[in-house]
N, C-alpha and C positions, 0 to 999 in steps of 0.2 A: 091461404092468402088470396085475396080477390085479384082477378085479372087486371083490374084498374090500377093495381100497384105497380105494374110494368108500364112505363111510358110508351108513347107511340114510336119513339125513335131511341131506344135504349142502347147503351154501349155495353156489349156482352163479351166476356172473355171465357173461352173454353180452355181447360187444361187437361189434355190427354196426350201423353208423349208417345206411347207405344201400346201394343205391338200392332203389326199390320192387320191382323184379324180384328183386334179391339177397336182400331180407329174406323174400320168399316161400320162398326156398330154405332158410332157417333154420327155418321152421315144422316140417318133418318131423323135424329134429333135436330140437326142443322136444318133439314127440310121443314120440320115442324116449326122451328123458331122463325124461319124466313116467311113461311105462310102466314103466321100469326102477326108478325111485325116486319113487314116488307122494308121498312125504313131503319131497321136495326143495324147497328155497326157490330159486326162479329169478328173478333180476333181469336185465332186458335193457336195456342202454344203447343208445339208438336215436335216429334223427333225427326231426324234427317230423312231416313228412308220412308217414313210414313208421309212426310211432306211430298216426296217425289211421287208416291202413289196417288195422292189426292190433289196435287197441284192443278189448278184450274177449276176447283169447286167454286161455283159462282156465289158471290156474296160473302166470301170468307177471305180475310187477310191473315196469312200464316206468319207466325214468328217461330223460327227454328231454334230448338235448344239441343245441344249435343251433350249427352250425359257424361262424356269424357271430359268436358270442360269444367266440371265441378262448380265451386263457388265463383270462380272468375266468369264463367258463362252465365251464372245467375245474375251477377252484377251487370254484365253486358246487356242481359235481357231487361233489367230494370232501367238502364240508360235508354235503351230503344223505346221502352214504353213511355218514358218521360217526354219523348219527342212527339208522341201522339196527341192530337187535339181532343183530349178527353175533358168533358165538363168537370170542373173542380179538380182536375188532375187525376181522376180515377174512374174505373169502370163502375157502371151501375150494379153489375153483378158478375161474379166469378163462379163458373160451374167447375168445381174441383173434382174431376172424374177419375182420379187415380190416387190410390191410398198408399203407395210405396213411399218409403222415407224420403227418397230424393225428390219425388213430386210434391210431397207435403212441404218440404223446405223451400222448394222453388216457388210454391204458391205464396209464400211470405213476401216475395219480391214483387208481387203483382198487386198494385193498389186497387182495392174494390170495396165498395160500401157493404154489399151483401156477398156472402161467401157460402155457397151451397155445396155441401158434401154428402157423403154416403150416410146411411142410417148406422146406428151403433153396431148392429150385428155384422156389417160388412167392413167396419173401420178397423184399421191397424196402424202401427207405427206412429201413434200419437195424432192420427188424422183429425180427431175432434178438436185439437188445439188450434187448428188452422181454418176452421169453418165456424160460421155462426148460424147456419140453417142446415137442415138435413132433408134428404128425400124420404118418402114413406118407407117404412120397413115392411116389405112384402117378401116373405121367404118363399123359396121354391120357384123362382121365376128365372127366365133366361137372362144372360148378361145383357143382351140388347134391350130387353124390357126394363132392366134396372137403370141402364143409361138413359133410356127414353123418359124415365120418371123424373129426370133432373129438371124438366120444364114445369113440373107440378107446383113447386113452391112459388113459381112465377104466375100462377093462375092459369096455366095452359095444360092441355093433355095431348099426348101422342096417340091419336086414334087410328092412324094408318102408318105403315112402314114403307118408305120410299127411299131407295138408294140412288139410282141414276148416277153411278160413278162417272167422273169426268174422264172419258176415254177418247183421245184425239183420233181423227180419221186415219192418220198415218200409222197409228198403232194397229188399227183394224186391218189396214192394207198389209202390214207385215204379217199379221196372223193369217190372213187369207192366203198368203203366198207359201205357207209352210206345208200344206198338203192340198190335194185337189178339191175343188168344189163339186163333190159327187154325193151319192146317196149312201156311202158306207158310214155306219155309225162309228163314233170315236170314243174310246175309253182313254181318258187322260189319267196319268199316275204321277202325283207329286208325293214322293215317298217319305219325306223327312219333315219332322217338326223340330223347332229349335230346342225343345225339351226332348232329349234323346231317349228317355225312358218311355216315351209315347210311340216310338217307332217300331214298325213291324219287321219281321225277318225278310230279307230279299227273296229267298226261295219261295216264300208264301205269296209275295206280290207276283212273282213269276208264274206261279201255278194259276192264279186267278187271271192274269193277263193272257196266258195260253188258252184258258177256257174261253175267254172273250174272243180271242183270235179264231178259235175253232168255230165259234158262232158267227163268224164273218165280220167281226169288228176290227177296226184299226186301233192299234195301241200306240200312244204317244207319251213319252216320258218328259216331264217338265220339272223345273226347280231352279234354285239359285246357284251361286258360284262357289259355295263352300266345299271344302274337301270331302266332308261327310256326304254331301249330296252327290258329288261326283263318284265317290267310291261305292255308295249304295246303288246308284243307277247302274254302274258298270257290273255290279254283282247281279242285279236283276236281269239285265240284258243277257249276261253270260248264262244264266240259268234258264232262260226262255228257249223253247223249241221253235217259236215263231219270231219273225222280225218285229222290231219296234222302232218307231221314229224317235230319235234321241235329241231333244231340244233343251236339255238341262244346261243352264248357264248361258243360253243364247238369247234370252229375252231381257228386256229392261222392266223396271217396275211399272212403267206406263204400258208396256206391251203385254204384261202378264194378264190383266183382266180381259183383254181382247182375245188372248190365246185360250183362256179358260172358257170364254163365251162360246167358242167354236165347238167344244166337246159336248157330247150328250151326257156324259157321266164322268165325275172325277173321283178317283180312289185315293184317299189320303188319311193320315192320322189327324188328330186335333191340331190344326195349324192355320197360319195366315191364309194360304191358298184355299182352304176349306171355306172360309168366310167370304173371300173375294169371289170365288166361284158362285156361292149362294147369292151374293149380291148381284151377280151378272145373270142370274136366272138358270144356271146350270145345276143339275141335280148332283148330289154328293153321296158317294159310298164312304161314309165316315167310319174309321176304325177306332172304337172306343172301349178301353178297359181301364186306362189310367185316369180318364176324366168322364164326367157325366154328360152324355149327349143332350139331356133335357136342359142342362145349364149352359153348355158351351158347344153344342153341336151345330150343324147347319140349321139356321133359324127357321127357314121356310118349310123344310120337309125332312123329317127324320126317318121316313119309311125305308130308306136304302142304307141305313147305318147297320154295321155289325156291332152289336152292343153286348159287351161282357162286363160292364161296370159293376153290376150286382154280384157277379161271380167273383170279381176282384175284391170287392168289399168283404165278402164272406171269407175268402181265402186269406187275405192279408190283414184284415182288421177284426175278423171274427163277428161281424155284424152284417145285416142286410143293408143295401143302399138306402133304404128308407129310415134306417136307424142311425145313420151317421150324419154329421153336419153337412148342410147343403153347400156344395162347392168343394168338398173334400177331394183332393187329388191323390190318387193311389199310384204314385210313381215309384214302383218297386222294381228291382231287377226281375225280368221274366214276366211281368204282368201282361204284356201284350201277347205272350204266347198263349194266353187264354183264348184269343181269337184264332180259330182254326181256318184252314183253307176252305173247308166246307162252309164255314160262316160267310167268308168272302164271296164264294160262288153263289150261295143262297141269296145274299143281298143283291148281287148282280142279276140273278134270275128274277128277283122281285121287280127290278126295274124293267127288264125285258117283258115280263108279263103285263106290266102296266102300260107299256108303250109298244104294242105289237106292230105299229106302222114304222117303227125305227129300224 
């Protein structure tokens, strides 16, 4: 579709509710839209925690939807949209960037002339019934690139990836206060994904952390306030021979990007902090067996990932990674045990070798 099909000041609605890592993948698309159409009105229907993370993103008006509110929340969202000064009472275009059943149903409450959704290979839960245009079908690409292609039916292309997450100065002040401004390199560890079968054993985290400490690195634990994160962190710290700074549960979602920005390297499974750290320019030692790093790993740099995804595919599915459907998650009991302590240490040493001045 030609670029002229998008007016100079279109009303655009984005629908992507969750999760923390996925919404960071949408931010470059927002930057692309704003650069191409500075006068566009952009409304983003988003989840509660995700809004807290991205609040202050310039040029975007957020509308929060709580998935616990069900149909009542969907009706409330429709009432809120009716109060918007939309030409003809509807958006020029809805970018429906989530295929889960709840998001598909929610999209029906958003009035829009054009409704852009995923290609058929990525669609599920009757997604195709809620859209009237689709993004190009490009197999084998990263989640961020798939989201970036939502501008293509509008005649645009995402030719560069810019995050520039909205981090207030007071959040950076808090992060700077957590450890000295010195020359000691810092390994951050965010040990838990919300998908528990992606999580590594505490004693293995501890072994890699001790290796880093022996190499003169500072070790900092970070994470949210869940009991799983608290228990996992306690087990890691107890298993370590060296001290670690424990900041788990002590930051806010606004402070988290600033905290991740201060580290040289973050060790984590496939999780929100992985993608937030990547967006902030911090390198990531990603732990991948249950998920494919080429699809959902740290977008900017995969060099420091410990990747056993192909081994997992062969063990649990009887096929190589190249033979299974793109995006297949191999979330089986014990799958993360395929990643050894030596794998983690080797990934850490790859970073050290590439950054001798650190």
